[in-house]
N, C-alpha and C positions, 0 to 999 in steps of 0.2 A: 412622632420622632422627628427631631430637627435635622435639616439637611444642610450640607455645605454647598457652596457653589464653586464649581471647577470648570475650566474650559481649556480646549486645545486651540492654539493659534497656529495656523498653517499658512505660511507666507510662500506664495508661488509666483512664477512668472505669469503675467496676465492671461495668456491664452489657455493656461491649464486650470485656472481658478474656477471658471464656469463649468468646465467638464468634470472636475472633481465633485463639485456641488451636485451636479446632475447624477453622477454615478453613486454618490453616497445616499441619494434619495431614491434612486430607481433601479440601478443595475450594478451590483457589486460583482467583482471578479470572483473566481473560485476560492482563492485563499482568504480574501476578505469576507466572503459569505460564511465560511466556516467559523471565523472569529466573531462575526456579527451575531451568530445564533445565541451566544451567551448574553448579548445585550437586548435580545428580543423582549418586547413589552416595556422596555425602559423609556422609550420615546425621547431619545436625545434630540435636542434642538440643534439645527445646523443653519448657519447664516453666512453671508458673504459681504465684505466691504472691499470693493476694488479687487486687488489681487490677494486678499487675505480671506481665508475660510476659517470660521469658528465653529467648534463643536462643544456644546454645553452639557454638563453632567452634574448630578447632585452628590457625587462622592469621588474621592481620588481614585478609588479602584475602578469605577466605571469610566472615568476620564482616561486612565491608563489603558484599559481594554479598548476603548474607542481609538486611542492612539495607535494600537496594534492594527486595528481595522484600517485606519487611514494609511499607515506605513505599508501594509500589505497591498493596498490598492495602488498606492504610488509606485511601489516596486513593480507591480504587474504592468503598469503603464510606462515604466522606465522614466519616471518623473522624479527629479531631485528637488525637494523643497529648499527654498532659500533659508527657511527657519521653521522649526516645529517646536513649540514651547508649551509645557503644561503650566497653567496659571491658576491661582487660587484667589477668590474674592475676599478682600479684607474689608469687612463691613464697617468697622470703626473708622477706617480711613477712606472709605468710599472709592476704592480703586482695586485693580488687579495687582497681585504682588510682583509682577514683572514690570509694572509701570513705575516711573519715579514718583515719589510723593509730591503732591502739590503744596502750595503755601497754605499755612494754617490761616484761620480767620484773623487771628492776632497779627500775623505777618502781613496780610492784605491791608489791614487797617493802618499798620505802621508804614507801609509803602505809600499810603495816601497822605501821610504826614500827621496822623492822629495817634494818640495814646489809646490802646484798647482797654486799659484799666485805669481807674482813677481812685484817689484817696481823698475823702471829704474830711476836712478838719475844721472844727469850731474852736476858735481861740477865746481866751477870757476877755480880750480887748482888741481894739483896732491896732494899737501899738504892738501887742504880742503877735498878731497876725502878720504885720509888716515885717517884724524881725524874723519870724519863722520863714516867711516867703523869701526874704533875702538870703537866708542860710541855704534853703533848698535850691534856689536858683544858682547859688555859687557851687552847689554840688552837681549841677547839670540837669535838675528837674525843671519841667515846664509847669508854671504855677499860674492859675487864674485867681486873682484877688477880688474878693467881694466883702468889703468892710472887715468884719472879724472872721469871715469864712474863707477857706482856701480850697481849691480843687487842684490836686497835684497829679500830673500824668505819670503813668508807669507803663513800661513795655510788656510786662507779663504779670500774671496773677501772683506768683511767688514774690516778685519784686514789690508789688503793691501791698501784699500782706506784711512783708518785712518793714516797709515804710510805715504802714498803719500802726504796727506795734510800737515803733519808735516815736511817732508823733501823736499817738493816741487818736488816730483817725479811723474812719470806716471805709472799707473797700467796696467799690461798686464797679461793675463793668461799665465802660463808657457807653454813651448813648449810641455811638456808631456800632458797638458790639451787640446791643440788645434791640436795635431798631426793628429787625424782622420779627422779633418775639413780642416786643412791647412798643408799639409805635407812639410813644410819648416820651417826654423828657424825664429820665429817671432821677434828675436832680431837682425835682419840683420843690423839695424842701428849701432850695435856694431861690425860690421865686422864678424858676424858669431860666436862670442865668447860666445854666450849665452848657447851653449851646449844643452843637452837634458833636462834641467831643473835645478833649483838651489837646491842642496842637503840641507836637513834640518840639 
């Protein structure tokens, strides 16, 4: 059976974080002990980073019940948390849902000044390649010219696919995008002239 990943984020004033962590592991108060019986055998993980305590669970229901344990314990100690949040792990995005999304790989490559996607175009002649390159550059595309071959930078895969249909080219991720997966120049068909990616 597949498990979800959930956690409670409990942000406390620094003197209380260590004490809560100890009590959750060793000595729960009466009200918290009653609620904790339901979680017996579940082996929830508890950790601390500075003044924040995390309680990890593999289902929303377990995380919510653990939240009741924590709230009961805090109430018994008359501690008001600065923040108590239930978070769900978003595996596809590699982050907790309460955290802001980070930049995509494409956005990181764009920020370094390179196009994450490229369209390879083979023209019928050098003159055709020059004319097409001039038109594409007038439209704002970055173009690497290699005799009758062009490498045109695009900021996204959909943009690259639309351009490829228009100019009868082939879409490839830029070498910047595939470097970790394939540590070689994906434009070997151009004799290694693709470089580290098409600048924008």
